[in-house]
Structures are given as structure tokens and as C-alpha cells.
C-alpha positions in Angstrom: -66.9 2.5 -203.6 -67.0 -1.4 -202.6 -69.7 -1.2 -200.4 -71.6 1.1 -203.0 -70.8 -1.5 -205.7 -72.0 -4.5 -203.6 -75.4 -2.8 -202.7 -75.6 -1.6 -206.6 -75.0 1.8 -206.3 -72.0 2.0 -208.2 -71.2 0.1 -211.5 -68.5 -2.6 -211.7 -66.1 -2.6 -215.2 -64.7 -6.1 -214.3 -65.4 -8.8 -211.7 -68.1 -10.3 -209.8 -70.3 -10.1 -206.5 -71.1 -13.0 -204.8 -73.9 -13.4 -202.6 -74.6 -17.1 -201.2 -72.5 -18.3 -204.0 -74.6 -16.3 -206.8 -73.4 -13.5 -208.8 -75.6 -10.5 -208.1 -73.4 -8.1 -210.2 -76.6 -7.7 -213.2 -79.2 -7.7 -210.5 -81.3 -4.9 -210.1 -80.7 -2.5 -206.9 -84.2 -3.0 -205.6 -83.8 -6.9 -205.8 -80.4 -7.2 -204.0 -82.2 -6.4 -200.5 -78.8 -4.7 -199.5 -78.6 -0.7 -198.6 -76.0 1.4 -197.1 -76.7 3.8 -194.6 -73.8 6.5 -194.6 -72.2 7.4 -191.1 -73.8 10.8 -190.4 -75.2 12.4 -186.9 -78.6 11.0 -187.9 -80.8 10.3 -191.0 -83.4 12.4 -189.2 -81.9 14.9 -186.7 -85.1 15.2 -184.5 -85.4 11.4 -184.0 -82.8 9.2 -181.7 -80.7 6.7 -183.4 -83.0 4.0 -182.3 -85.8 5.8 -184.0 -83.7 6.2 -187.3 -82.8 2.7 -187.6 -86.3 1.7 -186.8 -87.7 3.9 -189.6 -85.6 2.2 -191.9 -86.5 -1.5 -190.6 -90.0 -0.2 -191.0 -89.5 0.9 -194.7 -88.1 -2.4 -195.5 -91.2 -4.2 -193.7 -89.4 -5.9 -191.1 -91.2 -8.1 -188.7 -92.1 -5.8 -185.9 -90.3 -8.3 -183.2 -87.3 -7.8 -184.7 -87.2 -4.0 -184.6 -86.2 -3.4 -181.1 -83.4 -6.1 -180.8 -82.0 -4.6 -184.1 -82.3 -1.0 -183.0 -80.9 -1.8 -179.5 -78.1 -3.8 -181.2 -77.1 -1.2 -183.9 -77.4 2.2 -181.4 -75.2 0.5 -178.8 -72.5 0.0 -181.6 -72.9 3.6 -182.6 -71.5 4.5 -178.9 
């Protein structure tokens, strides 16, 4: 629930969530620029881990040069 609250998917009754010193608790989910990827075998089972990670990065419109490094780092962490 903590990660969901930080990403904005779970409402808090009290307290605050600070990001770079700013309270983001009232910030809409789409403006937080955070997300959660639940640990599952794959978002799309027909894709590799790197392709699944790359898909999410492309949807977030990450710079193309950031894709291979991020995919490599994240897929090696899954092993």
C-alpha cells in the first residue's frame, strides 16, 4: 500500500508524501510522473523482459538513448 500511495493509486487519510521537498499528496496521479510495475512474469508474456520494460519507457516517451541502458539495468535486476 505504501508504493501505491506514493504513486497516487491509494488515498491517504493522514500524513504527507514528500517528493523533492514538496508534498505531492494532492497532486493528480498523472502529474506525479511515478508508476508501479507489479512483479509478474511479464506484462506481455510474448515479449522478453527488456521488451516489456522498453514498452513502458516508450509509452512514457523516454529519450531513445535511455531505452537500452534502462532495459539492460532493469532486466539484469530481475535475474
